[in-house]
N, C-alpha and C positions, 0 to 999 in steps of 0.2 A: 037220596040220603045214603051215606057210606056207613059201614060197620067196621069196628076195629077191636083188637085185643092186644094186651101187653104181655110179652113173654119175659118172665124173670126167672131167676134161679136161686137155689139154696146157697150158692157160692159162685165164685168165678170158676171158669173152666169146667162147668158141669155139663155143658153141651147145649146151651141156649141157641147158638148159631146153627148147629147141626140140626136140632129139632125145628127151628124156624124154617130152615131150608126144606125139610121134609113136609112140613105143613103147607108151605107155598107150592111145593111140587105137586102135592095131592090136589089142592084147589085148582091150580092152573091146568092140570091134566083133565079136570072136569069142565074146562072152558069157562071157569069162573074168573071174573076180573079181580085179580088179587095182587097186591103190591106190598112193599117192605119199607120200613122206616126205622132209623135209629137216631136218637138225639145226640149222643156223644160217643166217640170211639177213640181210644188211646192205643199206642203201639202200632200205628200204621206204618207200612213200609213205603220207602221213597223210591220212585222209579222215574228217571228223567226229570227230576226236580218236582215231581207231582206225588202227593201223598195218596196212597191207595188204601182205602178202608177195607181191610181184609175180610171182615165179617160180612159186609154188604156185598163184596165181590163174590164170596163163596155162595151166599144165598142166591144171588142172581145167576151164577153158573149152574147151580143145582136145579133151580126152578124154571129157568128159561126167561127170566126178566131181562129185557133188552136195554133198559136204561143204564146210563153211566152210574156206577155205584157211588161216585162222589156226590151225586145229586140227592142221594137217599140218606145221607148223614149230615146233620147240621153242624157239628163241631168235630173236626178230625185232628188228632194230635199224634205226633211222631213218638214222643217220649212214652216208654212202656211202663207207666205207673197208673195209679188211680186217676180218673179224669180230672178231679179237682186239683191234683198236684201237677198233672201235665198242663192244665189250663194256666196255672200260676207260672210255671216254668216258661211256657211259650207265650204268655201274656195275651191270651185269647179267652177271656172268661165266658162261661156258658150264660146264655140269656134266654129266659123263658118265652119272651115275646117272639124271638126268632124261631124257637122250637115250635111254637103254636102256629106261626105263619107257614113254616115248611110243612108241617103236618096237614094243615088245612089245604095247602096247594095239592097235596096228594089225594085228598078227598074228591077233588074234581076229576081225577084220573082213574081211580080204582074204587070198586064197590066194597072190597074187603082189604083192610090194611093190617098187616102184622107188624107190631111195634116191638122191637127187641131192646131189652135193657142192657145196662153195663154192670158187670159183676153180679153181686147178690142184691137183694131188695134194699138193704141198708148201704147205699152207695152214695157218697157225697160227690156232687158235680161241680160245686163252687163253694169255696170257703174263704171269703175275704170280707169286704164290707157287707156282702150278702151271703146267706147260706142257702144253697139250693141242693136238695136231695133228690135222688131218683124218684122217690115217692111224690115229690112236688110235681114232677113231670106227669106221672100217672094221674094225679088229681087234676092238673091243669087241662089235660086232654080228655078227662072224664072217662077213664078206661077201667075195665075189669082186668084181672090178671090170670094167667096160667103159670104155674110153677114147674120148672124143669128140675127134677131131683135125681140124684144118683141112686142106683140100686144097691150100692155097696154098703159095707159096715159103717154105721154112724148116721145113715140117712134118716132114720126115724127122728132123731133129735133135731137135725138141721131143718127137716121139712116141717115138723110141728112148730118149731120156733118161727119159721118164716110165715106160716099160716097165721099164727097167733099175732105176730107183729102187723100183718096186713089187716086183720080184723080190728086190732086196736086203733088203726087209722081209718077205719070204715072203708077199706078197699075190698071189694068183692073178689073172692077167689073162685074161679069157675071150674078149676080142676088141676090135677097134677099129672105130669108126663114123666115117667121113670125112664132114665137113660142107662145104657150099659146093662140092660136087663137080660138075664139068662133064665128061661122058664124051667130049666133043669136044675137050677140052683135053689135048694130049699130055703136058704136065707133070703134070696131075692123075692121068692114067693111070699115068705112071711113078712118081709119089709113092706111089700105092697098091701098086705092085709092089715098090718098094724097102722100104716099111714092113714088108710081110710077109716080105721076104727078111732084113732086118736084125734083126727082133724075133722071128721065128718065131711071131707071133701073127696069126690070120686077120683080114682086114677083112671084117666080117660084113654091112656095109651101106654104101652110098655115097649120101649124101643131097644133092640139089641145093638151091639157094637157093629158099626159099618152097615147098618140096615139101609135099604133103599126105599123103604116105605114107612109112613108114620104109624101104620097098624090100626087106623081108625077110618071109617068111611067119611067121605067129604061132607055128607049131611050132618054127621056128628060134629065134625070140626067147625062147620058153619055156625052151629048153635053156640059156640064159645064167644062169638063176636057180638059186640054191643053197638047199637045205633048211636052214631056220634054226629 
């Protein structure tokens, strides 16, 4: 039986891909069978007529995953907008059945699967005759989440709101990872303290800019993953 966790963020560009790469790098360095998956990605670059899912490629490069990044993302869009809008423009709607099939196929390959989200937790993936939100993917795959948060000004508000929204939907939050963290910055240190105080969720790692390590032991990281 495989185990998996969903990496979401307090907003877009908060560092989900960067953190996902560090998590997988740590696990794979410990000889742990660990893989990556992403349901939908927009803003892919085209090379030789092929769309390259940048997030998946980055994680593969950092962690040493040898698979073709295209096989790790179910829906890849070129248009650099929210997935639901890119899907409408490119006429390739997101489908939960395909997402579940693709995820299940990885379960036969990897013991630990890191699933990265798109944007923040409130991210629409399809808005037409059907409405599919990112949270629908989390629930369909029966995953718990880890929230990547900034260490900068405003993070208390955005992190607390993200945690509370997850709790409202009965999605378990296993922890917070703070990105862009500077242990010499008193505001960053206080943000960490207040996030734990107001959410009741532990900050399991604090990652500095351009860090090469997640800052938590592999055994701690492994406990974030739920049997699926």
